[in-house]
Structure formats: structure tokens, C-alpha cells
Residue frames as qw, qx, qy, qz and C-alpha x, y, z in Angstrom:
[[0.439, 0.708, -0.090, 0.546, 91.00, 103.03, 76.59],
 [0.593, -0.238, -0.417, 0.646, 93.59, 104.07, 79.15],
 [0.140, -0.959, -0.210, -0.130, 92.93, 107.22, 81.14],
 [0.571, 0.329, -0.260, 0.706, 95.97, 109.49, 81.38],
 [0.329, -0.404, -0.423, 0.741, 96.86, 111.89, 84.16],
 [0.061, 0.037, -0.214, -0.974, 95.80, 114.73, 81.83],
 [0.392, -0.342, -0.689, -0.505, 92.45, 113.05, 81.14],
 [0.461, -0.488, -0.689, 0.272, 91.74, 112.58, 84.83],
 [0.197, -0.331, -0.232, 0.893, 92.56, 116.17, 85.76],
 [0.177, -0.052, -0.393, -0.901, 90.41, 117.45, 82.88],
 [0.403, -0.437, -0.771, -0.228, 87.46, 115.31, 83.97],
 [0.375, -0.535, -0.540, 0.530, 87.62, 116.92, 87.39],
 [0.116, -0.236, 0.045, 0.964, 88.14, 120.44, 86.06],
 [0.203, -0.269, -0.631, -0.699, 85.12, 120.04, 83.76],
 [0.417, -0.591, -0.691, 0.011, 82.83, 119.28, 86.71],
 [0.378, -0.549, -0.301, 0.682, 84.30, 122.20, 88.63],
 [0.330, 0.900, 0.276, 0.065, 83.64, 124.52, 85.64],
 [0.340, -0.751, 0.341, 0.451, 87.35, 125.29, 85.37],
 [0.524, 0.704, -0.391, -0.278, 89.44, 125.59, 82.22],
 [0.982, -0.050, 0.163, 0.080, 90.85, 122.25, 81.10],
 [0.441, -0.558, 0.511, 0.482, 94.49, 121.50, 80.30],
 [0.580, 0.663, -0.243, -0.406, 95.26, 122.02, 76.62],
 [0.983, 0.141, 0.090, 0.079, 96.55, 119.10, 74.59],
 [0.576, 0.655, -0.255, 0.418, 99.75, 121.00, 73.88],
 [0.390, -0.792, 0.340, -0.324, 100.55, 121.48, 77.57],
 [0.737, 0.251, -0.597, 0.193, 103.53, 119.43, 78.73],
 [0.395, -0.035, -0.650, 0.648, 103.78, 120.53, 82.37],
 [0.309, -0.801, -0.510, -0.055, 101.39, 121.71, 85.07],
 [0.350, 0.234, -0.198, 0.885, 102.14, 125.30, 86.08],
 [0.364, -0.537, -0.116, -0.752, 98.88, 126.82, 87.33],
 [0.096, -0.282, 0.754, -0.585, 98.57, 126.46, 91.09],
 [0.703, 0.007, 0.330, -0.629, 94.94, 125.37, 91.22],
 [0.853, 0.313, -0.342, -0.242, 95.43, 122.73, 88.53],
 [0.376, 0.397, -0.771, 0.327, 98.49, 121.48, 90.42],
 [0.408, -0.195, 0.603, -0.657, 96.29, 121.23, 93.52],
 [0.868, 0.162, 0.026, -0.468, 93.82, 119.06, 91.59],
 [0.678, 0.426, -0.598, 0.040, 96.76, 116.95, 90.44],
 [0.005, -0.350, 0.780, -0.519, 97.75, 116.45, 94.07],
 [0.682, -0.022, 0.388, -0.620, 94.21, 115.35, 94.90],
 [0.847, 0.324, -0.320, -0.275, 94.33, 112.87, 92.01],
 [0.441, 0.410, -0.752, 0.267, 97.53, 111.37, 93.44],
 [0.314, -0.249, 0.664, -0.631, 96.07, 111.13, 96.95],
 [0.813, 0.116, 0.220, -0.526, 92.98, 109.29, 95.76],
 [0.736, 0.438, -0.502, -0.120, 95.00, 107.15, 93.31],
 [0.185, 0.386, -0.822, 0.377, 97.17, 105.93, 96.17],
 [0.537, -0.083, 0.567, -0.619, 94.11, 105.13, 98.28],
 [0.862, 0.294, -0.073, -0.406, 92.62, 103.14, 95.41],
 [0.564, 0.485, -0.665, 0.061, 95.92, 101.31, 94.79],
 [0.021, -0.310, 0.815, -0.489, 96.12, 100.30, 98.45],
 [0.680, -0.077, 0.201, -0.701, 92.51, 99.07, 98.56],
 [0.945, 0.067, 0.282, -0.149, 93.08, 95.63, 96.99],
 [0.497, -0.337, 0.653, 0.461, 95.54, 93.50, 95.02],
 [0.576, 0.672, -0.010, -0.465, 94.70, 94.89, 91.58],
 [0.895, 0.213, 0.322, 0.221, 95.66, 92.65, 88.67],
 [0.503, 0.812, -0.029, 0.296, 97.31, 95.51, 86.80],
 [0.180, -0.860, 0.420, -0.225, 99.72, 96.08, 89.71],
 [0.905, -0.268, 0.330, 0.020, 100.81, 92.43, 89.97],
 [0.464, 0.752, -0.467, -0.033, 104.38, 91.74, 88.83],
 [0.956, -0.113, -0.101, 0.253, 106.94, 88.94, 88.96],
 [0.037, -0.909, 0.401, -0.111, 110.18, 90.07, 90.57],
 [0.967, 0.010, -0.120, 0.224, 113.26, 87.87, 90.19],
 [0.102, -0.905, 0.396, -0.117, 116.47, 88.60, 92.06],
 [0.820, 0.211, -0.463, 0.262, 119.82, 86.86, 92.44],
 [0.579, -0.788, 0.177, -0.113, 121.08, 86.46, 95.99],
 [0.454, 0.631, -0.608, 0.166, 124.89, 86.11, 95.93],
 [0.802, -0.139, -0.542, 0.210, 126.52, 83.29, 97.88],
 [0.479, -0.131, -0.486, 0.719, 127.00, 84.17, 101.55],
 [0.122, -0.195, 0.024, -0.973, 124.59, 87.13, 101.41],
 [0.001, 0.397, 0.857, -0.328, 121.40, 87.37, 103.45],
 [0.235, 0.740, 0.379, -0.504, 119.71, 90.33, 101.74],
 [0.319, 0.120, 0.549, 0.763, 119.10, 91.80, 98.31],
 [0.264, 0.354, 0.112, -0.890, 117.12, 94.81, 97.03],
 [0.475, 0.466, 0.746, 0.020, 113.90, 93.98, 95.19],
 [0.146, -0.163, 0.363, 0.906, 114.54, 95.99, 92.03],
 [0.173, -0.314, -0.608, -0.709, 111.52, 97.85, 90.70],
 [0.375, -0.633, -0.671, 0.090, 109.60, 97.90, 93.97],
 [0.007, -0.576, 0.149, -0.804, 108.80, 100.94, 96.11],
 [0.006, 0.108, -0.752, 0.650, 107.96, 101.42, 99.77],
 [0.631, 0.072, 0.219, -0.741, 104.26, 100.88, 99.05],
 [0.601, 0.214, -0.706, -0.305, 104.81, 97.50, 97.40],
 [0.643, -0.294, 0.558, -0.435, 103.60, 94.33, 99.05],
 [0.115, -0.155, 0.967, 0.165, 103.77, 90.57, 98.59],
 [0.675, -0.006, -0.350, -0.649, 101.00, 88.87, 96.66],
 [0.312, -0.216, 0.851, -0.362, 99.48, 86.06, 98.71],
 [0.478, -0.057, -0.768, -0.423, 97.71, 82.84, 97.80],
 [0.620, -0.308, 0.312, -0.651, 94.71, 81.85, 99.90],
 [0.235, 0.108, -0.966, 0.022, 94.89, 78.29, 101.26],
 [0.622, -0.340, -0.265, -0.654, 91.31, 77.15, 101.77],
 [0.782, -0.211, -0.579, 0.094, 92.27, 74.23, 104.01],
 [0.526, -0.183, -0.447, 0.700, 94.35, 76.20, 106.51],
 [0.074, -0.926, -0.371, 0.015, 92.67, 79.57, 106.04],
 [0.460, -0.614, 0.170, 0.619, 96.11, 81.14, 105.67],
 [0.529, 0.848, -0.015, -0.035, 97.22, 83.53, 102.96],
 [0.793, -0.287, 0.274, 0.462, 100.66, 82.33, 101.90],
 [0.085, 0.810, -0.285, -0.506, 103.13, 84.63, 100.15],
 [0.883, 0.448, 0.118, 0.074, 104.02, 83.66, 96.59],
 [0.006, 0.846, -0.531, -0.050, 107.81, 83.36, 96.75],
 [0.989, 0.059, 0.125, 0.046, 109.90, 80.51, 95.33],
 [0.321, -0.626, 0.599, 0.382, 113.59, 79.67, 95.03],
 [0.816, 0.535, 0.115, -0.188, 113.80, 79.01, 91.29],
 [0.162, -0.718, 0.617, 0.277, 117.55, 78.38, 91.07],
 [0.183, -0.160, 0.939, 0.245, 117.21, 74.80, 89.82],
 [0.548, 0.081, -0.366, -0.748, 114.62, 74.11, 87.15],
 [0.756, -0.165, -0.555, -0.304, 111.97, 71.57, 88.18],
 [0.609, -0.240, -0.615, 0.440, 113.27, 71.70, 91.77],
 [0.107, -0.645, 0.000, -0.756, 111.64, 74.90, 93.00],
 [0.429, -0.230, -0.705, 0.515, 111.72, 75.49, 96.76],
 [0.267, -0.826, -0.326, -0.373, 109.19, 77.41, 98.84],
 [0.289, 0.241, -0.486, 0.789, 110.48, 79.83, 101.47],
 [0.386, -0.641, -0.654, 0.113, 108.72, 80.27, 104.81],
 [0.015, 0.715, -0.009, 0.698, 107.87, 83.79, 105.98],
 [0.573, -0.463, -0.521, 0.430, 108.90, 84.77, 109.51],
 [0.174, -0.966, -0.160, 0.108, 108.95, 88.00, 111.48],
 [0.476, 0.758, -0.240, 0.375, 111.77, 90.37, 110.51],
 [0.328, -0.752, 0.459, -0.341, 112.97, 90.73, 114.10],
 [0.903, -0.213, 0.366, -0.067, 113.08, 86.94, 114.50],
 [0.844, 0.476, 0.012, 0.248, 115.06, 86.54, 111.27],
 [0.217, 0.816, -0.348, 0.408, 117.60, 89.18, 112.30],
 [0.605, -0.604, 0.446, -0.266, 117.95, 87.55, 115.71],
 [0.962, 0.026, 0.263, 0.065, 118.62, 84.14, 114.16],
 [0.656, 0.662, -0.118, 0.343, 121.14, 85.69, 111.77],
 [0.109, -0.833, 0.388, -0.379, 122.90, 87.37, 114.71],
 [0.658, -0.494, 0.527, -0.212, 123.22, 84.32, 116.95],
 [0.726, -0.044, 0.664, 0.175, 123.78, 81.73, 114.21],
 [0.373, 0.720, -0.253, -0.528, 125.04, 83.17, 110.88],
 [0.741, 0.003, 0.653, 0.159, 125.06, 79.79, 109.12],
 [0.382, 0.719, -0.279, -0.508, 126.45, 79.97, 105.56],
 [0.071, -0.349, 0.902, 0.242, 127.36, 76.37, 104.68],
 [0.545, 0.342, 0.718, -0.267, 123.92, 75.28, 103.49],
 [0.342, 0.198, 0.681, 0.616, 122.78, 74.88, 99.86],
 [0.088, -0.534, -0.445, -0.713, 119.76, 77.19, 100.15],
 [0.174, -0.094, 0.439, -0.877, 117.89, 79.54, 102.44],
 [0.201, -0.373, -0.893, -0.154, 114.50, 78.42, 103.73],
 [0.151, -0.751, -0.536, 0.354, 113.12, 81.44, 105.62],
 [0.294, 0.354, 0.218, 0.861, 112.58, 85.05, 104.57],
 [0.073, -0.752, -0.461, 0.465, 111.20, 88.44, 105.57],
 [0.351, 0.680, 0.283, 0.578, 110.53, 91.65, 103.66],
 [0.397, -0.568, -0.223, 0.685, 112.20, 94.79, 104.97],
 [0.322, 0.884, 0.267, 0.207, 112.16, 98.42, 103.81],
 [0.476, -0.762, 0.128, 0.420, 115.61, 99.56, 104.84],
 [0.672, 0.280, 0.348, 0.590, 116.99, 99.86, 101.31],
 [0.209, -0.490, -0.014, 0.846, 118.49, 103.30, 100.67],
 [0.007, 0.018, -0.571, -0.821, 116.95, 103.45, 97.18],
 [0.548, 0.088, 0.192, -0.810, 113.33, 103.29, 98.42],
 [0.678, 0.108, -0.646, -0.335, 113.13, 99.69, 97.21],
 [0.849, -0.424, 0.144, -0.281, 112.05, 96.87, 99.47],
 [0.078, 0.581, -0.806, 0.086, 114.66, 94.49, 100.77],
 [0.925, -0.090, -0.304, -0.210, 114.42, 90.70, 100.74],
 [0.198, -0.604, 0.716, -0.287, 116.10, 89.13, 103.77],
 [0.887, 0.018, -0.415, -0.201, 116.68, 85.38, 104.00],
 [0.366, -0.575, 0.686, -0.254, 118.02, 82.86, 106.49],
 [0.559, -0.622, 0.236, 0.496, 120.40, 81.17, 106.45],
 [0.252, 0.760, -0.410, -0.437, 122.91, 82.44, 103.91],
 [0.960, 0.235, 0.151, -0.015, 123.46, 79.90, 101.15],
 [0.550, -0.494, 0.475, 0.478, 126.88, 78.76, 99.95],
 [0.369, 0.172, 0.645, 0.646, 125.97, 79.44, 96.32],
 [0.203, 0.074, -0.142, -0.966, 124.13, 82.03, 94.25],
 [0.207, 0.410, 0.872, -0.170, 120.36, 81.64, 94.51],
 [0.144, -0.187, -0.409, -0.882, 117.65, 82.91, 92.17],
 [0.065, 0.401, 0.778, -0.480, 114.44, 83.85, 93.97],
 [0.112, -0.322, -0.511, -0.789, 111.17, 84.85, 92.34],
 [0.076, 0.376, 0.651, -0.655, 108.36, 86.68, 94.11],
 [0.030, 0.619, 0.593, 0.514, 104.98, 87.93, 93.00],
 [0.200, -0.292, -0.350, 0.867, 104.53, 91.51, 94.16],
 [0.121, 0.864, 0.478, 0.101, 101.83, 94.16, 94.07],
 [0.454, -0.158, 0.036, 0.876, 103.71, 97.29, 92.98],
 [0.154, 0.860, 0.402, -0.274, 101.69, 100.53, 93.04],
 [0.510, 0.660, 0.169, 0.525, 102.40, 103.12, 90.38],
 [0.423, -0.133, -0.222, 0.868, 104.73, 105.95, 91.37],
 [0.064, 0.757, 0.361, -0.541, 103.24, 109.34, 92.18],
 [0.511, 0.622, 0.395, 0.444, 102.51, 111.25, 88.99],
 [0.363, -0.393, -0.043, 0.844, 104.51, 114.46, 88.60],
 [0.257, 0.725, 0.125, -0.626, 103.69, 117.74, 86.89],
 [0.230, 0.537, -0.593, -0.554, 105.30, 116.46, 83.68],
 [0.200, 0.001, 0.978, 0.056, 103.55, 113.05, 83.63],
 [0.501, 0.297, 0.138, -0.801, 100.44, 114.34, 81.87],
 [0.701, 0.307, -0.442, -0.468, 100.40, 111.63, 79.22],
 [0.069, 0.225, -0.950, 0.208, 101.15, 108.78, 81.62],
 [0.621, -0.288, -0.556, -0.471, 98.32, 106.25, 81.83],
 [0.466, -0.396, 0.537, -0.581, 96.77, 105.58, 85.23],
 [0.230, 0.149, -0.956, -0.099, 96.85, 101.84, 85.86],
 [0.083, 0.270, 0.872, -0.399, 94.07, 101.26, 88.39],
 [0.113, 0.653, 0.717, 0.217, 90.34, 101.82, 87.63],
 [0.177, 0.280, 0.076, 0.941, 89.58, 105.43, 86.72],
 [0.357, -0.643, -0.446, -0.510, 86.04, 105.91, 88.02],
 [0.628, -0.635, -0.366, 0.259, 86.82, 105.68, 91.75],
 [0.489, -0.158, -0.019, 0.857, 89.70, 108.13, 91.26],
 [0.002, -0.412, -0.351, -0.841, 87.47, 110.54, 89.36],
 [0.492, -0.686, -0.457, -0.281, 84.66, 110.35, 91.93],
 [0.676, -0.507, -0.284, 0.453, 87.07, 110.64, 94.84],
 [0.414, 0.013, 0.060, 0.908, 88.99, 113.57, 93.40],
 [0.149, -0.544, -0.357, -0.744, 85.84, 115.56, 92.62],
 [0.614, -0.677, -0.405, -0.033, 84.54, 114.91, 96.14],
 [0.649, -0.315, -0.149, 0.676, 87.92, 115.96, 97.55],
 [0.251, 0.226, 0.192, 0.921, 87.99, 119.14, 95.43],
 [0.319, -0.649, -0.401, -0.563, 84.44, 120.14, 96.36],
 [0.669, -0.618, -0.341, 0.233, 85.21, 119.64, 100.05],
 [0.537, -0.128, -0.029, 0.833, 88.29, 121.84, 99.66],
 [0.017, 0.407, 0.292, 0.865, 86.12, 124.55, 98.09],
 [0.067, 0.224, 0.655, -0.719, 83.55, 124.26, 100.85],
 [0.343, -0.065, -0.425, -0.835, 80.69, 124.28, 98.35],
 [0.335, 0.155, 0.776, -0.511, 77.21, 123.49, 99.63],
 [0.632, 0.534, 0.204, -0.523, 75.21, 123.93, 96.42],
 [0.451, 0.590, -0.548, -0.384, 75.43, 122.57, 92.88],
 [0.808, 0.196, -0.536, -0.144, 76.89, 119.13, 92.21],
 [0.095, -0.528, 0.720, -0.439, 78.35, 118.62, 95.67],
 [0.735, -0.134, 0.467, -0.473, 75.68, 116.14, 96.74],
 [0.896, 0.368, -0.169, -0.183, 76.33, 113.93, 93.71],
 [0.660, 0.437, -0.508, 0.340, 80.02, 113.49, 94.48],
 [0.592, -0.699, 0.242, -0.319, 80.05, 112.53, 98.15],
 [0.132, -0.520, 0.838, -0.100, 82.50, 110.32, 99.98],
 [0.695, 0.071, 0.656, -0.285, 79.89, 107.55, 100.00],
 [0.755, 0.618, 0.001, -0.221, 79.66, 107.67, 96.20],
 [0.252, 0.713, -0.654, 0.016, 83.43, 107.36, 96.00],
 [0.389, -0.305, 0.836, -0.237, 83.41, 104.39, 98.39],
 [0.789, 0.313, 0.425, -0.314, 80.62, 102.72, 96.41],
 [0.639, 0.708, -0.267, -0.142, 82.52, 103.16, 93.13],
 [0.036, 0.617, -0.777, 0.120, 85.67, 101.78, 94.74],
 [0.592, -0.102, 0.742, -0.296, 83.86, 98.76, 96.20],
 [0.806, 0.492, 0.177, -0.278, 82.31, 98.03, 92.81],
 [0.476, 0.727, -0.493, -0.043, 85.68, 98.19, 91.05],
 [0.226, -0.465, 0.829, -0.214, 87.24, 95.92, 93.69],
 [0.745, 0.114, 0.567, -0.333, 84.44, 93.40, 93.30],
 [0.762, 0.614, -0.075, -0.190, 84.87, 93.28, 89.52],
 [0.274, 0.703, -0.653, 0.068, 88.63, 92.88, 89.76],
 [0.393, -0.317, 0.816, -0.281, 88.44, 90.11, 92.36],
 [0.817, 0.288, 0.384, -0.321, 85.75, 88.28, 90.37],
 [0.645, 0.689, -0.303, -0.128, 87.95, 88.42, 87.26],
 [0.070, 0.591, -0.786, 0.168, 90.76, 86.78, 89.26],
 [0.600, -0.077, -0.789, -0.109, 88.52, 83.91, 90.31],
 [0.508, -0.580, 0.230, -0.594, 88.38, 84.84, 93.97],
 [0.374, -0.353, 0.808, -0.289, 88.25, 82.09, 96.58],
 [0.852, 0.216, 0.217, -0.424, 85.83, 80.05, 94.47],
 [0.793, 0.517, -0.320, -0.035, 88.62, 78.72, 92.25],
 [0.173, -0.645, 0.712, -0.216, 90.98, 77.72, 95.05],
 [0.689, 0.101, -0.699, -0.161, 91.70, 73.98, 94.67],
 [0.719, -0.511, 0.272, -0.384, 90.80, 71.71, 97.57]]
């Protein structure tokens, strides 16, 4: 069963012996509860950044117009990242990005440094080729979305598909019934530890909810998620 933002805050408040949020509440207004909500978001973001969680994996398909060298990756945010495939032979993690314009003739793009790509575009803005073959991910989009840059510019519209890890947006005071995507236990343990540290408590349950307990819960959740994905053991040779 999915754990909502409300559920998570109430779990923490219960341990702290504070009044929980009523089911009829639609927005956080009490300052201390809002503080706990901030802690939840901080720990949630740390958990999201800890590994490539399956629940955060998404296909992103964009159309790059003819003659253009960049396009916004719709639906991403500035914490998003490319999903990478581990190549057992080379030991390299390759980004999963494919030019899917022509069915059954998919083309892989090679990742290069952003500065190198911009330099090549500056000195040789080629645009008479059928498809781009190099790319870089940038974050200069004004809408907080990542930007896909390619080289060279193609002379026709190209459809490009990437697999991205897209963390959930920060939960606001009115997102009480929004489900938290990543595993709940590390967030719960981490938030309680965070809240007890903020209080400066030395007695009671403080010793149960230490940073080490949070790290252990997070490591356990990561291990389970990676095992469910097959890990390196299922990489073909």
C-alpha cells in the first residue's frame, strides 16, 4: 500500500508524541508540522538520489526539429539523470539513449562532454547530415527541465528516446494525499532521526532512530531494489 505525504508525517508525529494530521485536513498550516514536512522532503530527496530506483525510471521521447541541436526533455527536473546500462566487457556504464526515428533502424548516440560538444558546434555547425551521432545533457533550460544537446544538427526531424531517472517533485503543503514513490522506511527512519536531532533530545527513543539506523534501512532498500532489477548478474556476455 502506497504511503502518502500525510501518512509519513503522521508516522513521525506519532513517535514524537505530537498530534497527528486529521484526515479532513487539506493543507499544512501549523509551523511545527510544516517543519516535519520539510524534513520529510529533505530525507526523501536523499533517498531518491541514493540509487536508480525502479519506480523513478521513465522513458522520455522527444522530437528534435531539423537543423536544431537542442531540445528540452519534457517531464524532467534538475535532479533527473540518465539511466545507464552496465557493459560487463568494457566495465563502462553506457547511457540508454537511442534515435528511434526509423523503425527497426535504431541508432545509438555517443555521449561526450558538454563543453566539447559546444566547441564542435561552434567551429563546425554541420547541418547536412541525416542524423546526429553525439549528445550531452545540459541543465540550461529556463523551465527547470534538462536539455538534450546533439551534434551535428540533422537535416530532418529526429525522434530520440532516453531512459531517465526522474525524482519526484518536492511535496508541498497541499500534497498531503500524494503517494511517495521511493521506499517509505528509510524516509521514516531518517525523518525521525532528523526531528530528534533538531529537538536536541538525549533521552527516550532517540537512540533507536540514529543516523546509522537510517543508513542501514536505506542500504537494505537499495539492495532489494537492485536485486529485483537483476543487478550485474544478468548482464549478457
